[in-house]
C-alpha positions in Angstrom: 183.1 65.1 87.3 180.4 62.9 85.3 177.7 62.6 87.5 175.7 65.5 90.0 176.3 62.9 92.9 180.3 63.6 92.2 179.5 67.2 92.6 177.9 67.4 96.1 180.3 64.9 97.5 182.8 67.3 96.1 181.5 70.4 98.1 180.8 68.6 100.8 184.2 67.2 101.4 185.8 71.0 100.6 183.7 72.0 103.3 185.0 70.0 105.9 188.5 69.8 107.6 190.5 66.8 107.4 189.0 64.5 109.7 187.0 67.0 111.6 183.6 68.2 111.1 183.7 71.8 112.0 180.8 73.3 109.1 177.3 72.6 110.1 175.5 69.8 106.9 173.8 71.2 104.2 170.6 69.8 103.4 171.2 68.4 99.1 168.4 71.2 98.3 170.4 74.0 99.7 173.6 72.5 98.1 171.9 72.6 94.5 170.6 76.2 95.0 174.5 77.1 95.6 175.4 75.2 93.0 173.0 76.6 90.4 174.1 80.6 92.4 177.4 79.7 90.7 177.1 77.9 87.9 175.0 81.1 86.3 177.8 83.5 88.3 180.2 81.6 86.3 178.9 81.8 82.9 178.4 85.4 83.2 182.3 85.9 84.2 183.0 84.2 80.8 181.4 87.9 78.8 183.2 90.4 79.3 181.7 93.8 78.6 183.5 96.5 77.1 184.9 99.5 78.7 181.7 101.8 77.6 179.1 99.1 78.3 178.0 99.0 74.9 178.6 95.8 73.8 180.6 92.8 74.5 184.9 92.0 74.3 185.0 88.2 73.0 187.9 86.3 74.6 187.6 82.7 72.5 189.1 81.0 75.4 186.6 82.0 77.5 183.6 81.5 75.4 185.0 77.7 75.2 183.8 77.6 78.5 180.4 78.2 77.7 180.2 77.0 74.4 177.6 74.0 75.6 175.6 77.2 76.0 176.1 79.6 72.7 172.8 80.3 70.4 174.0 81.1 67.1 171.9 83.3 64.2 168.2 82.9 66.2 166.0 85.1 63.7 162.9 86.9 64.6 160.7 89.0 62.7 160.4 92.7 63.9 156.7 94.0 65.7 156.3 97.5 64.7 156.2 99.7 67.3 156.3 102.9 65.3 157.6 104.3 62.3 161.7 104.4 63.1 161.6 101.7 66.2 160.7 97.9 66.3 161.5 95.1 68.5 161.5 91.0 69.1 160.6 89.5 72.4 163.8 87.4 73.6 164.2 83.6 74.1 162.5 82.7 77.3 166.1 80.6 77.6 167.6 83.8 77.2 170.3 84.8 79.5 173.0 87.6 77.4 173.5 88.7 74.5 176.7 88.6 72.5 175.9 90.3 69.5 173.2 91.5 66.9 172.4 92.2 63.5 169.8 93.2 61.5 167.9 92.2 58.3 166.9 95.7 56.1 165.2 96.7 53.1 165.9 99.9 51.5 163.5 99.9 48.2 162.9 103.7 47.3 159.7 102.2 45.2 158.6 100.7 49.0 155.7 102.2 51.2 157.5 101.8 54.0 153.9 102.0 55.9 153.3 98.9 54.4 153.1 96.2 57.5 151.4 92.7 58.0 148.7 92.7 60.9 149.3 88.7 62.7 148.0 88.0 65.8 148.9 85.6 69.3 147.0 83.8 71.5 148.3 84.5 75.1 146.9 82.7 78.0 148.0 82.8 82.2 147.4 80.8 84.9 148.5 81.1 88.5 150.4 79.0 90.3 149.4 78.2 93.7 151.6 76.5 96.4 150.9 72.9 97.6 149.0 73.1 101.0 150.0 69.8 102.2 152.3 69.0 104.6 154.1 65.9 103.3 155.2 65.2 99.6 154.6 68.6 98.2 153.7 69.0 94.5 153.8 65.1 93.7 151.4 65.7 91.1 151.3 68.8 88.7 150.7 69.3 85.1 149.5 71.9 82.7 146.1 70.7 80.4 146.1 72.3 77.2 142.6 72.3 75.2 142.6 73.4 71.3 141.6 73.0 67.6 143.5 72.1 65.0 141.8 71.8 61.2 138.3 71.2 63.1 139.5 68.6 65.1 139.7 69.3 68.8 142.5 68.3 70.9 143.5 67.7 74.8 146.7 67.4 75.6 149.2 67.1 78.2 151.5 70.3 78.1 153.8 68.7 81.1 154.1 66.9 83.7 155.9 66.1 86.4 155.3 62.3 86.1 158.7 61.9 84.7 160.4 63.4 87.8 160.1 61.2 90.4 160.5 64.2 93.0 158.3 65.3 96.0 159.5 68.9 98.2 159.6 69.2 101.2 158.5 73.2 101.2 156.0 75.1 99.5 158.7 77.5 98.1 161.0 74.9 96.4 158.2 74.9 93.8 161.0 77.0 91.6 162.4 73.5 90.2 159.0 73.0 88.8 158.8 76.7 87.1 162.8 75.7 85.5 161.3 72.0 84.6 158.1 73.8 82.8 160.1 76.5 80.8 162.7 74.5 80.1 160.9 71.3 78.5 158.3 72.8 77.0 160.3 75.5 75.4 162.9 72.9 74.2 160.6 70.0 72.3 158.3 70.2 69.5 154.3 69.9 71.1 152.9 66.9 70.5 150.9 68.0 67.4 153.2 70.5 66.5 151.1 74.0 67.3 154.2 75.8 68.5 153.8 76.9 71.9 156.0 78.9 74.3 155.3 79.1 77.9 157.2 82.1 79.9 157.2 82.7 83.7 155.4 86.0 84.7 156.8 88.7 81.9 156.4 88.5 78.5 156.3 91.5 75.8 154.9 94.1 77.9 153.0 91.6 80.2 153.5 91.0 83.7 151.5 88.4 85.5 152.9 87.7 89.1 153.7 83.7 90.5 151.9 82.8 87.1 152.9 80.9 83.5 152.2 82.6 80.3 151.3 80.5 77.4 151.7 81.9 74.0 150.3 80.0 71.2 149.2 80.9 67.4 145.9 79.2 68.4 142.7 79.5 70.8 143.7 77.3 74.2 142.4 76.6 77.0 143.1 74.4 79.8 144.1 73.7 83.8 147.1 73.8 86.0 146.6 71.1 88.6 148.4 70.7 91.9 148.6 67.8 94.0 145.1 66.9 92.4 143.5 68.9 94.5 144.0 72.6 93.5 143.5 73.2 90.0 143.7 76.5 87.8 141.7 77.3 85.0 142.3 79.5 81.8 141.5 80.8 78.7 143.2 82.9 75.7 142.8 86.4 74.7 143.8 87.0 71.2 146.3 89.6 70.6 146.8 91.5 66.9 150.0 93.4 66.4 152.2 94.4 63.4 155.2 93.3 61.8 157.6 95.3 59.4 157.2 93.6 55.8 159.6 90.7 55.6 162.0 91.8 52.5 166.0 91.8 53.0 167.9 94.1 50.9 170.9 93.1 53.0 172.2 92.4 56.8 174.0 94.7 58.6 175.4 95.1 61.8 173.4 96.6 65.3 175.3 99.2 67.8 173.8 97.9 71.2 173.7 101.2 73.4 173.0 101.6 76.9 169.2 103.7 77.2 170.7 106.5 79.0 172.6 107.1 75.5 169.3 106.7 73.0 168.6 110.6 72.7 172.3 111.7 72.3 172.9 109.3 69.8 169.6 109.7 68.0 170.1 113.3 67.7 174.1 113.4 66.3 174.4 113.0 63.0 177.1 110.8 62.6 176.5 108.4 65.4 172.3 107.9 64.6 171.2 104.9 62.6 172.3 104.8 59.0 172.7 101.9 55.9 175.8 100.8 58.1 174.6 99.8 61.2 171.4 100.4 63.2 170.9 100.9 66.8 169.5 98.4 69.2 169.0 98.3 72.7 167.6 95.8 76.3 164.4 96.7 78.0 161.5 94.7 79.1 162.9 91.6 77.9 162.7 92.4 74.5 165.2 93.8 72.3 164.5 96.8 70.5 166.2 98.6 66.8 165.8 101.6 65.5 166.2 103.2 62.0 165.5 106.3 59.9 163.2 106.6 57.1 165.9 105.6 54.3 165.2 101.5 55.6 163.2 99.4 57.3 164.5 96.4 59.3 162.4 93.2 59.1 164.6 90.9 60.8 166.7 91.0 64.0 169.7 88.0 64.0 171.1 87.6 67.7 173.8 85.5 68.7 173.3 85.0 72.7 174.2 83.1 75.7 171.2 81.0 76.9 170.5 79.7 80.7 172.0 76.7 81.5 170.0 74.2 82.7 169.6 73.0 86.8 171.5 71.1 88.6 169.7 69.2 90.9 170.6 66.2 93.2 167.1 64.6 93.7 165.9 64.8 89.8 169.4 63.5 88.6 170.0 67.1 86.6 174.3 67.5 86.2 175.9 70.8 84.9 175.4 70.7 81.1 179.0 72.4 81.0 182.1 71.1 79.8 183.8 69.0 82.4 186.7 71.3 82.7 184.8 73.9 84.5 182.8 72.0 87.1 186.0 71.5 89.3 186.0 76.0 89.1 181.9 76.0 89.9 182.8 73.5 93.1 185.4 75.3 94.8 183.2 79.1 93.8 179.9 77.1 95.8 181.9 76.4 99.0 183.5 80.0 98.8 180.2 81.6 98.6 178.1 79.2 101.3 181.0 79.7 103.5 180.1 83.3 103.1 176.6 83.3 103.5 176.9 81.2 106.7 179.7 83.3 108.3 182.3 80.3 108.4 185.7 81.4 110.3 188.1 79.6 107.4 186.1 82.1 105.1 189.2 84.1 104.0 191.6 81.2 103.8 189.4 79.3 101.3 189.0 83.1 99.5 193.2 82.8 99.4 192.8 78.8 98.4 190.6 79.8 95.6 193.0 82.9 93.8 195.9 80.7 94.0 194.0 77.9 92.6 191.6 78.8 90.0 192.9 82.3 88.7 
């Protein structure tokens, strides 16, 4: 399938019996929603956990199906939490971790308490629902003000002007959220300040129904909905500490479930050592543990990013390889039959099992 319209036609044809019309007519937005649910399920099905649940077993055939989504060697400096623990914030497009490793330094003459002070500016702005009765969210934009090299700038961080789309329900704003997070984080901002934007969560910060804007410089601005509802924002400074950017070598990490951390840390044969560090995921962060003999300066990860949302109205096609499209369509049809309690659901399940396994 080459276009998103073909996706929709395939779903509708599979839902109907030959020469009959026994299933209700789904709205395009409902089909988009079901396609996206099953696209994400398909991606997650390509990653097989080990029996212990502490990592992943890789099947190259399965990973090839989602090769477009694999991000390799993403590197980030480690923020200090305490003397034996650090963390990085996972990327905004993060979906699943494949593998992770650490860059360490072990120089005995190094003062292990040495750190680099750093800072960032964080702003949050609430995304209120549209209150219009028609053409909801026909205008949406985030305006940003900042100063660089003593020059003041006023720019548009995001606008939906390039997406000719209005909505019939205020709840459809999740489409805009996905667009903002994808566009802002995928492209370099106009004047080269590396702005990142998150939805609701960043580090240990949680702001419901809000965008969180992270920048290396102080920013202010506004979020405009339908040219009539405007929320303003101003960033606040966040100071934190980074471990010194030094590296003797790179070692693999052992991804561990949180419930085993105390047991592993107390086991002399399982605790972090110069050949492998311990890592675990929590609060949208990847944590690393080490001991008094070494420090981790950087974490490097390979991960699966979130796939682009499928949308007929925005003409946004599935970005996975074409060989995966039929399976996503068939799973979507099965899913829609289930949620609508369709009487031929069991027949469709058996058909999918016969043709797709």
